[in-house]
N, C-alpha and C positions, 0 to 999 in steps of 0.2 A: 847457300848461306842458312843457317838456323834461323827458327821461329822461337821467340821467348815461350810459347807455350809446350816447344821442345823439353824443357827444364824447369819450368814453376808449373806449381799447383796454382791455377788461377781462382778458384772456386771462390776465395776470401778476398779477391783485387776488387776494389771500388770501382765501377763503371768509368769514372774521371782518370782513374789508372791506367786502365786499360786504353783509353781513349790516347792519352799521350804515348805508351809503349807503340800503339799503331803508328802514331805520327813518327817516331823514330824509325820503325819499320820503313816506312814510305820515304823517310829523309836519308836512311842509312847507305843507300848505293850510291848517292850522290856524294855522300862524305867519303865513301870509299873510293871512289874516283879520284877525288880532290886530294885525297891523301897522299896521292905518288909524288904531286910537286911540291907538296906542303912539306914532306920527308926530303926530297930531293934539294930544296932551296932554302930549307931550313926558315920557313914563311909562315907567319899566323895566318889560322884556317879562318879568314875573314868571312868569306862567303857561308861558312857553316855557322857562323855564329849570325849572320842576318837571317838564317832560315829559322837558327833556334828564336831569335828574338821576336818575328812573325808569328810563329807559331806558341808563343808564350812561355817558352822554357825559363827565360830571365828570370820570371816569377813565381816558379814552382814552388818554392818553400816557404815564402812570404806568407803571412797568416790572410786567410780571406777577408776578414775586415778591413784590412788595407787593400782590397783590389786581387790578390795573390790567389793560389791555389790551395795552397797549405799541406802541401805534401808532407808526410811522415818523412824520417830519417830511413825507415826501410824502404818505403815507395821512392824517395830519390835515388836511393842505392841501387835499384833495379834499373831507374833511367838512365842511370852514369854507366853501368855496365853495358848497357844496349848500346850507348854512343860509344864506347870503347870498343864493342866488335866491329865496329866501323871504323874508327879513327880514334888512335890511343891518344894524340895529342890534343885533339878537340875536348874529350873527355875529361883530361886531367886537368886543362885550363877550366873549364866550365864547374868543375868542384871548388876552384880558387873561387870563382864568383859567387857559388851557390855556398858555399863556407860561411861567407861573409854575411850573408842572408840568415843561414843557421845561427850564427852565433847571435844577430839581434833578434831572432825570434826566440831560442830556446834558453838562454842564458837569462831571458828576461822573465822568463816564466818560472825560475827557481824558487823554491820558496823560501830561502836562507836570505833574499835581498831585503834589505832595511826599507821601509817606508821613504825615505827619501833618494835612497837609489834608484827604488822602483820608479819614484814620479819625475827622477832624471832621464832616467832609461826609456820609460814611455815618449818624453819629449824628442829624444835622440831618433828614436823608430818613426814618430812622427815627420822627422826630416829627412831620413834617409830612405825609408821605404818606395817613398813616392817618384825618387828619381829612377827607380828600376821600374814602378808600375806604370807610371807615367809617360816616361821619356826613353825607358828601355837600356837605361845605362848599366855599364860592365863595369864590376868589380873587381880588383886584383889583391890578391892576399900575399904579400912579400913580406916573410917573418925571417927566413935564415940571411945570416950575417957571415958566412965562411968562416971557417976554422972556429966558432963559437956553438956551443951545444946551448941554444935559447932554452931548452928545457929546464937548464940547471942554473945558470949564471943568469940574473937580470938582464934583458936584452940591452944592447950596448947604444944601439939609435937611441938619443936621448931628446926632451923635450923642457924647456925651463920656462917659466912662466913671465910674460912681459904684458904692457898695457894692452888690455883689450884680448888677450890671446895666450899663445904659447909660441914658440921658436923651435923648430925640429934641425936635428944635426946629426948626421950618419948615412950610413950606406946599407942597403939589402941586395944580398947575394941570390942569384938564381930567381930574379924577379918575375915570374910568368906573366906574360901578356905585356911586357914590355913594350909602351908605346902603343898597345892597341886596345886598351880600356878607358875607361871616364874617370875612374876613381882608384885610387890606389889606398887599399886599408892598411895604414901604416902603424903597426906597433910599435911603441917606444918606452921608455921608462922615464919618468918625470925625475929631473934630479933638483936636489935642494941644498943649500949651501949647507957645509960642517955636517953633510949625512951621507953615509954610504948608500948606493943606488938599493932599491927594493922591489921584490917581486908585487907587495902592496901597492906600489906605484905605477903600476902598468898603464899605460893609455892605449887607445886605439882611436886614430882620426882617419875621417875620409878626406884625403888629398886629391884636387882635381888635377888631372894631368898635365894642366896650363899653369898651375901655380909657380910662381918665380922661385928660383932656388931647385927647383926639380928636375933632375937632368938623368939621361941613360946615357949608361958608359959600356966599353968592352964589345968585343966580338962573341957570336954564337955560333958555333960547330960542333956541337956534340955528338956525341953517340949516336944516342937514341933522344927520344922526344923532342925531336928538333922544331916541331910547330910551336911549342910553346913558346918560344923566343925570351928565354928566361935569362935576360940578361942584367947589368948591375943596374941599380937605382941609387943616384947621388941625393943626399936632402942637404942642402948649405941655405942655413939660414931661413928655413919653409916657417912662414907664419900660418898658424892654423887659429881658429876662433870657436868659440863654446857650441857653435852651432855645427862644426865638423866634427864632433866629437860621436862616435860607434857605441861606446860602453862607457859606463864610469869606472873611475880608476880602480885597478886591480882586478876587476871581473874576469878580464881575459885568462888570466893564470890560473884560473880556478876550473877553468874547464879540463884540464888535463886530471885533475881529480876528482871533478862532481860530475862532468858530463864527458868521461872519456872516450865513448864511441865515437861522438864529433871529432875525434883527432886521428879517427879510422878511414875517413872519408876519402883518402888516396887509394883506398882498394877497388873501388868499383870499377875504374879506369881499366886495373890490372885483371878484373874478373873477365871484363869484356876482351881483353887481348888474349887471354887463354883460350876464349870460347872462339875466336878468331883463327888462333894457331891451329885448334881442333878442326875445325869446318873447312879449313885449307887442305888439311891433310884427307880429310874424306873425300874432297871434292876432287883431291889431285889423284886419289887412288882409285876414283871411281871414272877417271879420265874425262870429266866435266871440267877442266881449269880452262877459261876463256883465251883463245889466243895460243892453244896448246895442243898437241896432236892426241886426239881422242883414244890413248892407251890403257888399257884395264889393267891395272898392277895389283886389283884384287886377289889374284891368283896364288900369291906370295904368303905363305903361312906367317910366317916372321912378321910381314908387315901387318899382317890383320892381328897379331897378337898385341904389337904396340899399340895400334888403335885402340883395342879392347884396355890397354893399361891406360893410355891417356884417356878415356872416359870415366875410367872407375876414378883418377885422379882429379878429373874436372869436377867429377859429382861429389866427391868427399867435399873439394873446396868449397863447391857452390852451397853444399847442405850447411854447413857450419856458420859459412859467411853471412849466406840470407836469414839464418835461425838469429844469428847476432844483430843484424838489423833490425830484425822484427822486433827484438825485444829491447832494443835502444832504450834508455831514459837516464834522468838525472839520477845521482847517489845508487849508482846498482850495487849488489852484491859482490861479494870478493868472488864467488863463483862467475856471476856475470861478467866481471872485468877480466878473469883469466880466459872466458871464452873469446871477449874482444881481442885480447894480444894473441889468443892460438890461432883467431879466425886470420888476423892480419900478418901472421907468420905463415899460415898457409898460401894466401894467395901471393905474397910477395915472393915465396920460395917457390910454391907450385907453378905459377904462371913461366918461370925462367925452364924449370924440368921439362913443361907440356911444350915449349917452345923448341928447346932441344931436340926432344924426340920427333916433334914434326920434322925437323931439319933430315935428322937420323933415318926416320921412316921414308919419306919422299926422297932422299938422294940430292946427289950435288947440283941437280938442275934449279933445286928448290930454293939455293943459296944466290940465284942469279937476282940482280936488282931490279928486271924487269916481273919479277913476280914479288907479291905482297911478304910472304915467309920473312923474306932477307929484314923487312923493315920491323915486321911484328917480334922477330927474335932480339933486336937491336932494343925496342922499347921495352921488351920484358925484363930487361937487365937493369933497369931504371928505378926499378920500386923498393927493392929492397937498402936502398941507401937513403933514403928518404925521412927527413926529421918528421914528428917525434920519435915515430915508432917504426926505428931500422931494425933488422933481421939481430943484429947483436943485442939491441936494448932489449928485444922481446925475447931473446933466450935468457937474459938477464932476468928480467921481471917474472918470466913463467918459473924459473928455478929457485930465485929466492922465495917467491910466493909460495912453493909447495914444499920446501924444507926448512924454512922458518916460520916463526908467528910474526905477525905485523909489526908488533911494537919491537922485534929485534931487529928489524931492517935496516936499521939506521947505524947500529952497532958492528957491522959486519966490514971486515977490514978487506976492499978490494977495489981494484983500479977502476972499476964501473961504478963505482960509489957516487959520483958525482951525478951521474944520469938519474939517480933513483930520486932525484927533488921532483923529478914530474911524473914519479909511480902513483899510482890511485892510492888513496888513503881511506879507512872506513870514517864516514863522518861520527864526530864524535855525539 
């Protein structure tokens, strides 16, 4: 297996960053071994999370003043990719937890919050961050609702104010960590009598797993990312109070336009999967695959050429991807945003290409379920489908931002126009 120093220039990495990367290098072989049954049985990688909690990873991006490590978005991305190199499902679900913490951290730092919003937000952080720092609580972040583009229309799961708080009703599709987290970060739209639902009324609550009215339904037997256990989450008259709020009203939806790199954090898991496909191919051709005959397959020039192509593709992907996360910030420029979209596209499409090349190069035996490449390939197919930045949406955004001025985009007659509500807009 490759080492992170093989593909990162670590001269500017902080000592704390290197320490956490080294911890993943130590934990990785265990994750890799457990990934077999995690995938086979579509079961959650509970033991991996116990290891991550013991080593402090759950508080990776929480500000230092709260007892966290305060890792930047770029530093987190490299950690997520290293986890993904060993177990894609662990990396993808770890992002759901970390993204909840990132929103609490980075959206609070936005310079355009009102004084009242900032005061309310500070109180919310005082309540939520200690759950992770002190108790190793795991957060999930179910947003998708099945057949609904939540980046366009107001989220259909709704809440209504009642005495002492709100009551939530709705459902979440593909709720990763279902039954295996402590809190669900439930994004919903507050409904008011006589008024149509609005993005400005989006709310986000931390709902404890044992809250009455919360239930998990449906089976989970997907093609790939089987260990995410992303079942349906049903909310029926779920009561939440002011202390359960994670962000002030309307702040969540601003992320797409004001902090778009935070919506690209699904990519680290797939960057790691791409690396694992390449690593397996090299190992296999060298005759060093565990429990396999030590056959040297490097003698075939066609296989060597394909490995060279895989390395080239992988390096191109990582260079753009790492650069984008290293410069991630609020209120980015149009050029920065286009690089975010391009990096998202490059990783989610590139991981599939690299995994397919790995199978073609290693041959039919590599498709056996007894070897990890078959699982890696199935996992690689999932990234391009995930909102808010699906491959189709990225193609649309990159094209219209290239050939139109931003002020003209809303006037374009297009079947995908509805998705453009989530498109970055220059700050007035």
